[in-house]
C-alpha positions as CSV (number, residue, x, y, z in Angstrom):
1,K,97.7,99.3,138.0
2,C,95.2,99.7,134.9
3,S,92.8,97.2,136.4
4,H,90.3,98.5,133.8
5,Y,92.2,97.3,131.0
6,N,92.8,93.6,130.1
7,I,96.7,93.5,129.7
8,W,99.0,90.8,128.6
9,F,102.8,90.7,127.7
10,N,104.8,88.9,125.0
11,N,108.9,88.9,125.9
12,G,109.9,88.2,122.8
13,G,108.7,85.0,121.0
14,L,108.2,83.8,117.4
15,S,105.6,85.9,116.4
16,Y,106.7,89.1,118.0
17,P,110.5,89.3,118.6
18,V,110.3,92.3,120.8
19,E,109.0,93.0,124.4
20,S,105.1,93.7,123.6
21,M,102.1,94.8,125.7
22,F,99.0,94.0,124.4
23,M,95.5,95.8,125.5
24,N,91.6,95.5,124.6
25,T,90.2,98.1,123.5
26,D,87.0,99.5,123.0
27,P,86.1,98.7,119.1
28,T,83.3,101.0,119.0
29,R,85.4,104.2,119.8
30,A,88.4,105.4,118.0
31,T,91.8,105.2,119.3
32,R,93.8,108.1,119.3
33,G,97.1,107.0,121.2
34,M,98.3,105.7,124.4
35,R,99.9,107.2,127.4
36,F,102.8,105.1,129.2
37,L,104.1,106.0,132.7
38,P,107.6,104.3,133.3
39,A,108.9,102.6,136.2
40,Q,109.4,105.4,139.2
41,D,111.9,103.3,141.2
42,T,114.6,102.4,138.5
43,K,116.0,102.6,135.3
44,E,116.4,99.4,134.5
45,G,113.4,98.0,131.7
46,M,112.8,101.6,130.5
47,P,111.9,101.5,126.9
48,L,113.7,103.6,124.8
49,D,111.7,103.4,121.2
50,Y,108.0,102.2,120.9
51,E,105.7,100.9,118.0
52,L,102.2,101.3,118.5
53,W,100.0,98.4,116.3
54,G,96.2,98.2,115.8
55,H,94.5,95.3,115.3
56,S,91.5,95.7,113.1
57,P,88.2,94.0,113.1
58,D,88.8,91.9,110.1
59,G,91.9,90.5,111.8
60,D,94.9,92.1,110.4
61,W,97.7,94.3,112.6
62,F,98.8,97.6,111.0
63,R,101.2,100.3,112.4
64,M,99.6,103.4,114.1
65,A,102.6,104.9,115.2
66,A,106.5,104.8,116.0
67,G,109.2,106.7,117.6
68,E,111.3,107.4,120.5
69,F,110.7,108.4,124.3
70,S,113.0,111.4,124.6
71,N,114.7,111.7,127.6
72,I,112.7,108.8,129.3
73,V,115.7,107.9,131.5
74,N,116.3,111.1,133.1
75,N,112.7,112.3,133.2
76,P,110.6,109.3,133.6
77,V,107.3,111.0,133.4
78,W,104.0,110.5,131.2
79,Q,104.6,109.7,127.7
80,T,102.3,110.1,124.9
81,V,102.4,108.2,122.0
82,P,99.7,109.8,119.5
83,C,98.1,108.3,116.5
84,T,95.8,109.0,113.7
85,P,92.4,107.8,115.4
86,E,91.2,104.4,114.4
87,K,88.7,101.8,115.4
88,V,90.7,98.8,116.5
89,D,89.4,96.1,118.9
90,M,92.9,95.9,120.5
91,V,96.3,97.5,120.6
92,R,100.0,96.4,120.8
93,L,103.1,98.6,122.1
94,D,106.2,97.1,120.9
95,F,109.4,98.1,122.6
96,P,112.2,97.3,120.2
97,R,115.1,98.7,122.7
98,V,115.2,98.8,126.8
99,T,117.7,100.3,128.9
100,S,118.6,97.0,130.5
101,G,117.1,93.7,131.8
102,T,114.4,91.5,129.9
103,R,111.3,92.9,130.8
104,V,109.5,96.6,130.4
105,R,108.7,98.1,133.6
106,Y,106.1,100.5,134.3
107,E,103.8,102.2,136.5
108,D,100.8,102.9,134.4
109,V,99.3,102.8,131.0
110,E,96.0,104.1,129.3
111,V,94.5,104.0,125.9
112,L,93.4,107.5,124.7
113,Y,89.9,107.8,122.7
114,E,88.6,110.2,120.4
């Protein structure tokens, strides 16, 4: 899914110690958040917490939002991660805690623009 995004993952290396999803964004538009649809066929790999990071044109990462996906295990519907709109060329969605397993599982994801 999400074929119109360039998505890649880091599974807890030295630079990023947690499961992370990286996505290129349109740097000419202000990113105002993300939407995340968890896996529908299993409870394994469901993210419980998130941190949304933006990559600025000057090369620095900054945190745009952080929080918890409320009741995601029992109600695996679209989760919205809102933030103050910022022009960034990439976003990183970190998942500090998952239900079980070593990989985050998901059905779909999308970047929200102004």
